[in-house]
TIGU-133593 format. One record per atom (N, C-alpha, C): residue in one letter; x, y, z. Coordinates in steps of 0.2 Angstrom, whole numbers, padded with zeros to 4 digits, always signed. Last residue first. Layout:
N
aXYZ;...
END
This chain:
289
d+0190+0003-0709;d+0191-0002-0703;d+0189-0009-0704;g+0195+0008-0726;g+0190+0007-0720;g+0192+0002-0715;f+0202+0011-0737;f+0205+0011-0730;f+0200+0011-0725;w+0192+0009-0746;w+0199+0006-0747;w+0203+0006-0741;g+0181+0016-0743;g+0181+0009-0741;g+0188+0006-0742;h+0179+0026-0758;h+0177+0025-0751;h+0179+0018-0750;v+0187+0036-0768;v+0186+0029-0768;v+0185+0027-0760;e+0182+0052-0774;e+0184+0048-0768;e+0182+0041-0769;y+0185+0068-0781;y+0183+0060-0782;y+0186+0057-0776;r+0182+0084-0787;r+0184+0079-0781;r+0181+0072-0783;c+0185+0099-0794;c+0183+0093-0795;c+0186+0088-0789;r+0186+0113-0789;r+0184+0111-0796;r+0181+0104-0796;a+0191+0116-0777;a+0184+0118-0778;a+0182+0115-0785;s+0202+0105-0768;s+0201+0110-0774;s+0193+0111-0775;p+0215+0099-0757;p+0208+0100-0759;p+0207+0105-0765;a+0227+0087-0763;a+0225+0093-0759;a+0218+0095-0762;l+0231+0077-0771;l+0231+0076-0764;l+0229+0082-0759;i+0234+0082-0783;i+0228+0078-0782;i+0227+0076-0775;s+0240+0098-0785;s+0241+0092-0782;s+0234+0088-0781;p+0233+0106-0800;p+0236+0106-0794;p+0236+0099-0791;g+0232+0098-0816;g+0231+0103-0812;g+0235+0103-0806;f+0240+0093-0832;f+0237+0091-0825;f+0237+0097-0821;k+0234+0100-0847;k+0239+0099-0842;k+0236+0096-0836;g+0225+0105-0856;g+0228+0098-0857;g+0233+0096-0852;k+0222+0118-0852;k+0226+0117-0858;k+0229+0110-0859;h+0218+0112-0837;h+0221+0118-0840;h+0225+0117-0846;p+0207+0107-0825;p+0209+0106-0832;p+0212+0113-0834;t+0211+0101-0810;t+0208+0107-0813;t+0211+0107-0820;y+0207+0089-0798;y+0209+0091-0804;y+0207+0097-0807;d+0210+0079-0785;d+0207+0085-0787;d+0210+0087-0793;t+0206+0063-0776;t+0210+0067-0781;t+0206+0073-0783;s+0208+0050-0764;s+0204+0056-0767;s+0209+0059-0772;h+0204+0037-0755;h+0208+0039-0760;h+0205+0044-0764;g+0200+0040-0737;g+0199+0037-0744;g+0204+0039-0749;v+0192+0047-0724;v+0198+0043-0726;v+0196+0039-0732;k+0185+0063-0724;k+0184+0056-0725;k+0191+0053-0726;k+0190+0075-0717;k+0183+0074-0720;k+0181+0067-0720;q+0199+0074-0702;q+0199+0074-0709;q+0192+0072-0712;s+0209+0075-0688;s+0203+0077-0691;s+0203+0077-0699;a+0219+0061-0683;a+0218+0068-0685;a+0212+0069-0689;g+0220+0048-0681;g+0216+0051-0677;g+0215+0059-0678;a+0236+0047-0688;a+0230+0043-0685;a+0226+0047-0680;a+0241+0061-0698;a+0242+0056-0692;a+0235+0053-0691;t+0244+0061-0715;t+0239+0063-0710;t+0239+0058-0704;f+0255+0067-0727;f+0254+0063-0721;f+0248+0065-0716;q+0259+0068-0744;q+0255+0070-0738;q+0254+0065-0733;f+0268+0075-0757;f+0268+0070-0752;f+0264+0072-0747;s+0268+0078-0775;s+0266+0079-0768;s+0267+0073-0763;r+0275+0074-0786;r+0271+0081-0786;r+0269+0082-0779;i+0289+0068-0790;i+0284+0067-0785;i+0281+0074-0784;v+0294+0063-0806;v+0292+0068-0802;v+0287+0067-0797;v+0308+0055-0813;v+0301+0054-0810;v+0300+0060-0806;e+0318+0050-0827;e+0316+0055-0822;e+0309+0053-0819;a+0332+0043-0835;a+0325+0043-0833;a+0324+0048-0827;e+0343+0038-0849;e+0342+0041-0842;e+0334+0041-0841;k+0343+0022-0858;k+0341+0029-0857;k+0341+0031-0850;g+0346+0009-0860;g+0351+0013-0861;g+0349+0021-0860;d+0336-0001-0858;d+0335+0003-0864;d+0341+0008-0865;a+0340-0006-0846;a+0341-0010-0852;a+0340-0006-0858;p+0351+0004-0836;p+0344+0003-0839;p+0345-0001-0845;a+0364-0006-0828;a+0361+0000-0832;a+0354-0001-0835;m+0362-0012-0811;m+0363-0013-0818;m+0360-0007-0822;g+0362-0012-0798;g+0366-0008-0800;g+0367-0008-0808;r+0351-0020-0794;r+0358-0023-0794;r+0363-0019-0797;f+0341-0008-0801;f+0341-0015-0798;f+0348-0018-0799;l+0344+0009-0798;l+0345+0003-0803;l+0345-0004-0799;w+0332+0021-0792;w+0338+0018-0792;w+0338+0012-0797;f+0325+0032-0782;f+0325+0031-0789;f+0332+0028-0791;n+0316+0035-0766;n+0322+0034-0770;n+0320+0031-0777;i+0311+0041-0752;i+0309+0041-0758;i+0315+0040-0762;l+0307+0037-0735;l+0312+0038-0740;l+0308+0038-0747;v+0303+0043-0719;v+0300+0041-0725;v+0306+0042-0730;s+0307+0037-0703;s+0308+0041-0708;s+0305+0039-0714;e+0296+0031-0690;e+0302+0030-0694;e+0301+0036-0700;p+0289+0025-0674;p+0290+0030-0679;p+0296+0030-0683;d+0285+0008-0672;d+0289+0013-0670;d+0289+0019-0676;q+0279-0004-0675;q+0275+0000-0670;q+0279+0006-0668;s+0277-0014-0689;s+0281-0010-0685;s+0277-0006-0681;i+0270-0030-0689;i+0269-0023-0691;i+0273-0019-0686;r+0274-0042-0683;r+0274-0042-0690;r+0272-0035-0693;r+0272-0041-0669;r+0278-0044-0671;r+0279-0043-0679;d+0259-0036-0668;d+0264-0032-0665;d+0271-0034-0667;s+0251-0046-0674;s+0253-0040-0678;s+0258-0035-0675;n+0247-0059-0674;n+0253-0057-0670;n+0256-0050-0673;e+0240-0060-0690;e+0241-0062-0683;e+0247-0060-0680;p+0239-0046-0702;p+0242-0053-0700;p+0240-0054-0692;r+0233-0039-0714;r+0231-0039-0707;r+0233-0046-0704;y+0233-0028-0727;y+0237-0033-0724;y+0236-0033-0716;s+0223-0025-0741;s+0224-0024-0733;s+0227-0030-0730;w+0224-0017-0756;w+0226-0023-0752;w+0226-0021-0745;a+0221-0012-0773;a+0220-0011-0766;a+0221-0017-0762;d+0225-0006-0789;d+0225-0011-0784;d+0223-0008-0777;l+0220+0004-0798;l+0225-0001-0800;l+0225-0007-0795;p+0207+0014-0803;p+0210+0011-0797;p+0214+0005-0800;t+0208+0028-0812;t+0207+0021-0813;t+0210+0017-0808;p+0200+0044-0812;p+0204+0039-0809;p+0203+0032-0811;k+0200+0058-0822;k+0196+0052-0820;k+0201+0047-0818;g+0206+0069-0827;g+0206+0068-0820;g+0202+0062-0817;k+0209+0070-0840;k+0202+0073-0838;k+0202+0072-0830;l+0220+0063-0842;l+0220+0070-0843;l+0214+0074-0840;g+0219+0050-0830;g+0219+0052-0836;g+0219+0060-0836;f+0228+0041-0817;f+0223+0046-0819;f+0225+0048-0826;t+0228+0027-0806;t+0231+0031-0811;t+0226+0036-0814;s+0231+0021-0789;s+0227+0022-0795;s+0231+0026-0800;s+0232+0011-0774;s+0236+0014-0780;s+0231+0015-0785;a+0233+0007-0757;a+0229+0008-0763;a+0233+0012-0768;f+0234-0003-0742;f+0237+0000-0748;f+0232+0002-0753;a+0235-0004-0725;a+0230-0004-0731;a+0233+0000-0736;v+0240-0014-0711;v+0242-0009-0716;v+0237-0010-0722;r+0237-0017-0694;r+0235-0018-0701;r+0239-0012-0705;d+0238-0014-0681;d+0236-0020-0682;d+0236-0022-0690;t+0240+0000-0680;t+0244-0004-0675;t+0243-0012-0678;q+0242+0006-0697;q+0238+0006-0690;q+0242+0001-0686;w+0244+0016-0711;w+0247+0011-0706;w+0244+0012-0699;k+0239+0016-0727;k+0237+0018-0721;k+0240+0013-0715;f+0247+0022-0742;f+0246+0017-0737;f+0244+0020-0731;q+0246+0026-0760;q+0245+0027-0753;q+0245+0021-0748;h+0249+0034-0775;h+0250+0028-0771;h+0249+0030-0763;t+0243+0040-0790;t+0243+0041-0783;t+0244+0034-0780;f+0250+0045-0806;f+0248+0040-0801;f+0247+0043-0794;l+0252+0048-0823;l+0250+0051-0816;l+0247+0046-0812;k+0254+0040-0834;k+0259+0045-0833;k+0258+0047-0826;a+0253+0024-0844;a+0251+0029-0839;a+0256+0033-0836;g+0260+0016-0853;g+0258+0023-0855;g+0255+0027-0850;a+0253+0001-0847;a+0258+0004-0851;a+0255+0011-0853;p+0247-0001-0830;p+0246-0001-0837;p+0251+0003-0841;i+0253-0012-0819;i+0252-0005-0820;i+0252-0004-0828;q+0248-0026-0808;q+0250-0023-0815;q+0248-0015-0815;f+0255-0031-0792;f+0249-0029-0797;f+0252-0026-0803;t+0259-0040-0778;t+0261-0037-0784;t+0254-0036-0788;r+0262-0041-0760;r+0257-0042-0766;r+0260-0038-0772;s+0267-0048-0744;s+0268-0044-0751;s+0263-0045-0756;g+0274-0049-0728;g+0268-0049-0732;g+0269-0045-0739;h+0286-0059-0720;h+0284-0053-0722;h+0277-0054-0726;p+0288-0069-0704;p+0287-0068-0712;p+0285-0061-0713;e+0301-0066-0692;e+0294-0067-0694;e+0293-0066-0701;g+0314-0064-0692;g+0312-0071-0691;g+0305-0071-0693;e+0314-0049-0682;e+0318-0053-0686;e+0315-0060-0686;k+0299-0040-0680;k+0304-0044-0677;k+0307-0048-0682;a+0291-0032-0689;a+0295-0029-0684;a+0300-0033-0680;p+0292-0037-0707;p+0290-0038-0700;p+0294-0033-0695;w+0287-0027-0721;w+0292-0031-0718;w+0291-0031-0710;v+0276-0027-0733;v+0276-0025-0726;v+0281-0030-0723;t+0273-0021-0750;t+0277-0025-0745;t+0277-0023-0738;f+0268-0020-0766;f+0266-0018-0759;f+0270-0023-0755;n+0271-0016-0783;n+0273-0020-0777;n+0272-0017-0770;g+0269-0016-0800;g+0267-0013-0794;g+0269-0018-0788;a+0273-0023-0812;a+0277-0017-0809;a+0275-0014-0802;p+0275-0040-0815;p+0271-0034-0813;p+0275-0029-0810;a+0287-0045-0827;a+0285-0045-0820;a+0280-0039-0819;a+0292-0045-0840;a+0285-0048-0839;a+0283-0047-0832;d+0306-0041-0839;d+0301-0037-0843;d+0294-0039-0841;q+0315-0040-0824;q+0311-0045-0828;q+0305-0041-0832;g+0321-0032-0815;g+0325-0035-0821;g+0321-0039-0825;w+0311-0028-0806;w+0316-0032-0804;w+0320-0036-0810;r+0301-0019-0809;r+0300-0026-0812;r+0306-0031-0810;a+0293-0007-0799;a+0299-0011-0801;a+0297-0017-0804;i+0288+0003-0787;i+0287+0002-0794;i+0293-0001-0797;e+0284+0000-0771;e+0289+0000-0775;e+0286-0001-0782;i+0280+0004-0755;i+0277+0004-0761;i+0283+0005-0766;d+0282-0004-0739;d+0285-0002-0745;d+0280-0002-0751;i+0287-0002-0723;i+0281-0003-0727;i+0283+0000-0733;e+0298-0010-0711;e+0297-0007-0717;e+0290-0008-0720;h+0303-0018-0701;h+0300-0011-0699;h+0299-0007-0705;t+0317-0026-0708;t+0312-0026-0703;t+0309-0019-0704;g+0328-0026-0717;g+0323-0031-0718;g+0318-0032-0712;d+0340-0019-0706;d+0337-0020-0712;d+0333-0026-0713;p+0335-0018-0688;p+0340-0020-0694;p+0336-0019-0700;g+0328-0004-0679;g+0329-0011-0680;g+0333-0012-0686;v+0329+0007-0671;v+0323+0004-0672;v+0324-0003-0674;d+0342+0012-0672;d+0339+0011-0665;d+0332+0008-0665;a+0345+0013-0685;a+0348+0008-0681;a+0345+0007-0675;t+0329+0017-0693;t+0336+0018-0691;t+0338+0013-0687;p+0319+0009-0706;p+0321+0010-0699;p+0328+0013-0698;y+0308+0017-0717;y+0313+0013-0716;y+0316+0014-0709;n+0294+0019-0729;n+0297+0020-0722;n+0303+0015-0721;f+0293+0023-0746;f+0292+0019-0741;f+0295+0022-0734;l+0294+0021-0763;l+0291+0026-0758;l+0289+0022-0752;g+0305+0019-0776;g+0303+0017-0770;g+0300+0022-0766;l+0307+0013-0792;l+0305+0019-0788;l+0302+0016-0782;v+0319+0006-0802;v+0315+0005-0796;v+0313+0012-0794;v+0324-0001-0818;v+0323+0005-0814;v+0318+0004-0808;n+0325-0012-0826;n+0330-0011-0821;n+0329-0005-0817;r+0315-0010-0836;r+0314-0016-0831;r+0319-0016-0826;d+0310+0007-0836;d+0314+0002-0838;d+0313-0004-0833;l+0293+0014-0835;l+0300+0013-0832;l+0303+0007-0835;d+0286+0023-0848;d+0286+0018-0844;d+0293+0016-0841;g+0291+0041-0848;g+0288+0035-0851;g+0288+0029-0846;t+0296+0052-0841;t+0300+0049-0846;t+0298+0042-0849;t+0288+0056-0830;t+0289+0060-0836;t+0293+0057-0842;n+0276+0051-0820;n+0282+0048-0824;n+0283+0052-0830;e+0272+0058-0805;e+0271+0059-0812;e+0278+0056-0815;v+0263+0054-0790;v+0269+0053-0794;v+0267+0054-0801;e+0259+0058-0774;e+0257+0059-0781;e+0263+0059-0785;f+0257+0049-0759;f+0262+0051-0764;f+0258+0052-0771;g+0252+0048-0742;g+0250+0048-0749;g+0256+0051-0754;y+0248+0039-0728;y+0254+0042-0732;y+0251+0042-0739;t+0240+0040-0712;t+0240+0039-0720;t+0245+0043-0723;g+0246+0032-0697;g+0242+0037-0701;g+0242+0035-0708;f+0259+0031-0685;f+0253+0029-0688;f+0249+0034-0691;g+0273+0042-0689;g+0270+0036-0685;g+0264+0034-0689;f+0289+0048-0694;f+0281+0048-0695;f+0279+0042-0691;r+0302+0059-0691;r+0300+0052-0691;r+0292+0052-0690;k+0310+0071-0702;k+0305+0069-0697;k+0303+0062-0697;l+0318+0070-0712;l+0322+0071-0706;l+0316+0069-0700;s+0316+0059-0726;s+0314+0064-0721;s+0317+0064-0715;r+0328+0057-0739;r+0325+0054-0732;r+0322+0060-0728;v+0330+0053-0756;v+0329+0058-0751;v+0326+0054-0745;e+0340+0049-0770;e+0336+0046-0764;e+0336+0052-0759;a+0346+0043-0786;a+0344+0048-0781;a+0340+0045-0776;c+0361+0038-0796;c+0354+0038-0794;c+0352+0043-0789;q+0370+0035-0811;q+0370+0038-0804;q+0362+0039-0803;w+0382+0026-0820;w+0375+0027-0819;w+0374+0030-0812;k+0396+0031-0830;k+0394+0029-0824;k+0386+0031-0822;g+0399+0037-0842;g+0399+0030-0842;g+0396+0027-0835;g+0399+0051-0839;g+0405+0047-0840;g+0405+0040-0840;l+0385+0048-0832;l+0390+0053-0832;l+0397+0050-0833;n+0368+0046-0833;n+0374+0043-0835;n+0379+0049-0836;t+0355+0046-0820;t+0359+0049-0826;t+0365+0045-0827;i+0339+0047-0814;i+0344+0042-0815;i+0348+0045-0821;r+0331+0059-0803;r+0334+0057-0809;r+0339+0051-0809;l+0317+0067-0796;l+0323+0062-0795;l+0325+0060-0802;h+0310+0082-0790;h+0312+0078-0796;h+0318+0073-0794;l+0296+0088-0782;l+0302+0084-0781;l+0304+0080-0788;r+0288+0104-0783;r+0288+0096-0785;r+0295+0094-0785;g+0286+0117-0782;g+0287+0113-0776;g+0287+0106-0777;k+0287+0125-0793;k+0280+0123-0791;k+0281+0118-0785;s+0301+0126-0795;s+0297+0132-0793;s+0290+0130-0791;d+0307+0110-0789;d+0306+0115-0794;d+0302+0121-0791;v+0320+0102-0781;v+0313+0104-0781;v+0312+0110-0785;r+0331+0088-0786;r+0329+0095-0785;r+0322+0096-0784;v+0344+0077-0788;v+0338+0078-0784;v+0337+0086-0784;n+0356+0074-0793;n+0350+0071-0796;n+0344+0072-0793;e+0365+0079-0785;e+0364+0083-0791;e+0358+0080-0795;p+0368+0070-0776;p+0364+0075-0774;p+0361+0079-0780;k+0370+0053-0781;k+0372+0060-0782;k+0366+0065-0780;w+0376+0037-0779;w+0370+0042-0777;w+0373+0049-0777;i+0378+0022-0786;i+0381+0028-0785;i+0375+0033-0784;n+0373+0006-0779;n+0373+0012-0784;n+0377+0018-0782;p+0371-0012-0776;p+0373-0005-0774;p+0373+0000-0780;g+0356-0008-0772;g+0360-0009-0779;g+0365-0014-0778;p+0352+0003-0759;p+0351-0003-0763;p+0355-0003-0770;g+0370+0003-0755;g+0364+0000-0757;g+0358+0005-0756;m+0384+0012-0763;m+0380+0011-0757;m+0373+0007-0759;s+0396+0022-0768;s+0394+0015-0769;s+0390+0013-0762;e+0397+0035-0767;e+0400+0033-0773;e+0398+0025-0773;s+0384+0046-0761;s+0388+0040-0760;s+0391+0038-0767;s+0371+0054-0753;s+0377+0055-0757;s+0382+0050-0756;k+0354+0059-0751;k+0359+0054-0751;k+0365+0055-0756;v+0347+0072-0742;v+0349+0070-0749;v+0355+0065-0749;a+0335+0074-0731;a+0342+0074-0732;a+0342+0070-0739;w+0321+0086-0729;w+0324+0080-0732;w+0331+0080-0733;e+0308+0094-0721;e+0315+0094-0722;e+0317+0087-0724;y+0291+0098-0727;y+0296+0094-0723;y+0303+0095-0725;g+0283+0103-0737;g+0282+0105-0730;g+0287+0102-0725;a+0286+0097-0748;a+0280+0095-0746;a+0279+0097-0738;f+0303+0099-0746;f+0298+0097-0750;f+0292+0095-0746;r+0319+0106-0745;r+0313+0106-0742;r+0307+0104-0747;i+0335+0097-0743;i+0330+0101-0747;i+0324+0101-0742;h+0352+0096-0738;h+0345+0095-0736;h+0341+0099-0741;q+0366+0086-0737;q+0363+0091-0740;q+0356+0090-0739;e+0377+0081-0724;e+0371+0080-0728;e+0369+0086-0731;t+0391+0073-0718;t+0389+0079-0721;t+0383+0078-0725;d+0391+0060-0713;d+0393+0065-0709;d+0391+0072-0711;a+0374+0052-0715;a+0381+0054-0717;a+0384+0059-0713;h+0363+0039-0714;h+0366+0045-0711;h+0373+0046-0713;l+0360+0027-0719;l+0356+0032-0721;l+0358+0039-0719;a+0368+0017-0713;a+0370+0020-0720;a+0366+0026-0722;n+0367+0010-0702;n+0367+0017-0701;n+0369+0020-0708;a+0366-0003-0707;a+0360+0000-0704;a+0360+0007-0703;p+0372-0004-0724;p+0373-0005-0717;p+0367-0001-0713;m+0365-0013-0738;m+0366-0006-0734;m+0367-0007-0727;l+0363-0026-0742;l+0370-0023-0744;l+0371-0016-0740;a+0350-0028-0740;a+0355-0030-0735;a+0362-0028-0736;w+0344-0025-0751;w+0344-0020-0746;w+0349-0022-0741;l+0346-0037-0758;l+0350-0031-0761;l+0350-0025-0755;a+0338-0045-0752;a+0345-0047-0752;a+0349-0040-0754;a+0325-0040-0755;a+0328-0040-0748;a+0335-0041-0747;a+0325-0043-0768;a+0325-0036-0766;a+0327-0035-0759;a+0324-0057-0768;a+0330-0053-0771;a+0330-0046-0769;q+0312-0059-0761;q+0318-0061-0758;q+0325-0057-0761;v+0303-0054-0771;v+0304-0050-0765;v+0310-0052-0761;i+0306-0063-0782;i+0307-0056-0783;i+0308-0052-0776;g+0302-0075-0776;g+0309-0074-0778;g+0311-0067-0779;k+0289-0073-0774;k+0293-0074-0768;k+0300-0073-0770;k+0284-0072-0787;k+0283-0066-0782;k+0288-0067-0776;t+0297-0078-0798;t+0291-0079-0794;t+0290-0073-0790;f+0303-0081-0815;f+0303-0077-0809;f+0296-0079-0805;m+0313-0091-0825;m+0306-0089-0823;m+0307-0086-0816;
END
């Protein structure tokens, strides 16, 4: 049997396999996505997992969408990760995600998070994570929100939530402030109507010790739990349709979870994190003070 605590501890142990400076390589390939430069991970064996990481599994298409793939080449499974060169601070982070290959396998993990460099702190600290993962358990809830402390030895905060089978398009967001982190996730149908999945506000005591106060890179990765092959034996792909960052205090109409949708022959329209004249929906209060 699995528990939420056990799942989070297992994930932390896997991240511990990665050296603090492992995010940096002597030679890096870069891509441009969502208006920012990103380094593409390349390694024959590195955490999380550990896994094989191939730049060939990362591409940006003609519409500016980021594709990450898990592939099998010669019997070896290979994963994908990008890291922003820019370090972001307090503000609202939004990811629009399209799952193009069906529900994720129990061994497949999608990570949307910030992560410390060696000068900020060791692994297991200074992270704000949104992860879509079942950690090898078919019955585990696939949605995971986690905040890792700024100081070693302090407890982390976490929450899991269910993601409905068959859902294809999602937004995942977190708002990072000095004393709290608020999360929100939702899914969307072909007509653009949102269905909130979960919202959670983490506001611990001693927040300066339990919430990072330092700017960090954003990472997006698509990988295999414990390096295990997908249980269904199939390759997988996920599309990050957009990433958006709004700095704390920056001018914006309203802080909330919003979507824009332009119907077009049954296809999804433009980025649901960008303004549109066609349709707009906002869930107010999710990121309220």
